[in-house]
MIKEMI-686354 format. One record per residue (C-alpha): residue number from 1; residue in three letters; x, z, y. Coordinates in steps of 0.5 Angstrom, whole numbers, plus 500, padded with zeros to 3 digits. Layout:
% residues N
{node NUM 'ALA' {X Z Y}}
...
//
This chain:
% residues 116
{node 1 'MET' {495 466 477}}
{node 2 'GLU' {502 469 474}}
{node 3 'ILE' {505 475 478}}
{node 4 'GLY' {511 476 473}}
{node 5 'SER' {511 484 473}}
{node 6 'GLU' {507 490 471}}
{node 7 'ILE' {501 491 476}}
{node 8 'THR' {499 498 478}}
{node 9 'ASP' {494 496 484}}
{node 10 'VAL' {490 491 487}}
{node 11 'THR' {486 491 494}}
{node 12 'PHE' {483 486 499}}
{node 13 'ASP' {483 486 506}}
{node 14 'PRO' {476 488 509}}
{node 15 'LYS' {475 481 511}}
{node 16 'GLY' {477 478 504}}
{node 17 'GLN' {482 473 507}}
{node 18 'HIS' {488 477 504}}
{node 19 'PHE' {489 481 498}}
{node 20 'ALA' {495 485 496}}
{node 21 'VAL' {498 486 489}}
{node 22 'ALA' {503 493 488}}
{node 23 'LEU' {508 492 482}}
{node 24 'GLN' {511 497 478}}
{node 25 'ASP' {518 496 481}}
{node 26 'GLY' {516 499 487}}
{node 27 'SER' {514 493 491}}
{node 28 'ALA' {508 489 493}}
{node 29 'LYS' {506 482 495}}
{node 30 'VAL' {500 480 500}}
{node 31 'TYR' {497 473 498}}
{node 32 'LYS' {492 469 502}}
{node 33 'THR' {485 469 498}}
{node 34 'GLU' {483 462 498}}
{node 35 'THR' {490 459 497}}
{node 36 'GLN' {494 464 493}}
{node 37 'GLU' {499 463 498}}
{node 38 'SER' {504 468 499}}
{node 39 'VAL' {504 471 506}}
{node 40 'SER' {509 477 505}}
{node 41 'GLU' {513 482 500}}
{node 42 'LEU' {514 489 502}}
{node 43 'LYS' {520 492 499}}
{node 44 'GLY' {522 499 500}}
{node 45 'HIS' {519 504 495}}
{node 46 'GLU' {524 507 490}}
{node 47 'ALA' {519 508 485}}
{node 48 'GLU' {512 505 483}}
{node 49 'ILE' {507 504 488}}
{node 50 'THR' {501 508 485}}
{node 51 'GLN' {495 506 490}}
{node 52 'MET' {495 502 496}}
{node 53 'VAL' {489 500 502}}
{node 54 'PHE' {489 496 508}}
{node 55 'ASN' {487 499 514}}
{node 56 'PRO' {480 497 517}}
{node 57 'GLN' {483 492 522}}
{node 58 'GLY' {486 488 516}}
{node 59 'ASP' {493 488 519}}
{node 60 'LYS' {496 494 516}}
{node 61 'LEU' {497 496 509}}
{node 62 'LEU' {498 503 506}}
{node 63 'THR' {502 505 500}}
{node 64 'ALA' {503 511 496}}
{node 65 'SER' {508 512 491}}
{node 66 'LYS' {512 516 485}}
{node 67 'ASP' {518 516 490}}
{node 68 'LYS' {514 522 494}}
{node 69 'THR' {513 518 500}}
{node 70 'VAL' {507 514 503}}
{node 71 'ARG' {509 507 507}}
{node 72 'LEU' {505 504 513}}
{node 73 'TRP' {507 496 513}}
{node 74 'ASN' {505 490 517}}
{node 75 'ALA' {501 486 512}}
{node 76 'GLN' {503 479 515}}
{node 77 'THR' {511 480 516}}
{node 78 'GLY' {512 485 510}}
{node 79 'GLU' {516 490 515}}
{node 80 'ALA' {515 497 514}}
{node 81 'VAL' {512 501 520}}
{node 82 'GLN' {513 508 518}}
{node 83 'VAL' {515 512 512}}
{node 84 'LEU' {511 519 511}}
{node 85 'GLU' {515 524 507}}
{node 86 'GLY' {512 531 506}}
{node 87 'HIS' {510 531 499}}
{node 88 'ALA' {514 535 493}}
{node 89 'ASP' {511 530 488}}
{node 90 'GLU' {509 523 486}}
{node 91 'VAL' {503 521 491}}
{node 92 'THR' {497 518 487}}
{node 93 'SER' {492 517 493}}
{node 94 'CYS' {492 514 500}}
{node 95 'THR' {487 512 505}}
{node 96 'PHE' {485 511 512}}
{node 97 'ASN' {479 513 516}}
{node 98 'TYR' {474 508 518}}
{node 99 'ILE' {477 507 525}}
{node 100 'GLY' {484 506 522}}
{node 101 'ASP' {488 511 526}}
{node 102 'CYS' {488 517 521}}
{node 103 'ILE' {491 517 514}}
{node 104 'VAL' {490 522 508}}
{node 105 'SER' {494 522 502}}
{node 106 'GLY' {494 526 496}}
{node 107 'SER' {499 528 491}}
{node 108 'GLN' {501 531 484}}
{node 109 'ASP' {503 537 487}}
{node 110 'GLY' {496 539 489}}
{node 111 'SER' {497 538 496}}
{node 112 'CYS' {493 533 501}}
{node 113 'ILE' {496 531 508}}
{node 114 'ILE' {493 529 514}}
{node 115 'TRP' {497 524 518}}
{node 116 'GLN' {495 522 525}}
//
């Protein structure tokens, strides 16, 4: 499967039915695992995505970026649901809690932020 751009991260949804690919240009794409058919494209970050993760339900995707933001996306439509701003430097990691109602992100500025 050829993506056509430098890949910075990949992740499966919890059931393995979809996977997402983050690209150096700040966008990401969601595909069906079985057919590799494109489901959605996520555009909005102004810099490279450093990490991404699906929520436990598999319907939302969280992305961290060098643009100092974390974004929450509808994985099926590619629509940005929320933009989380507060870090002073590149956001390098992000994750959901086991329920999916809380997010934590970490940055090169040495901070972690809990988003509820």
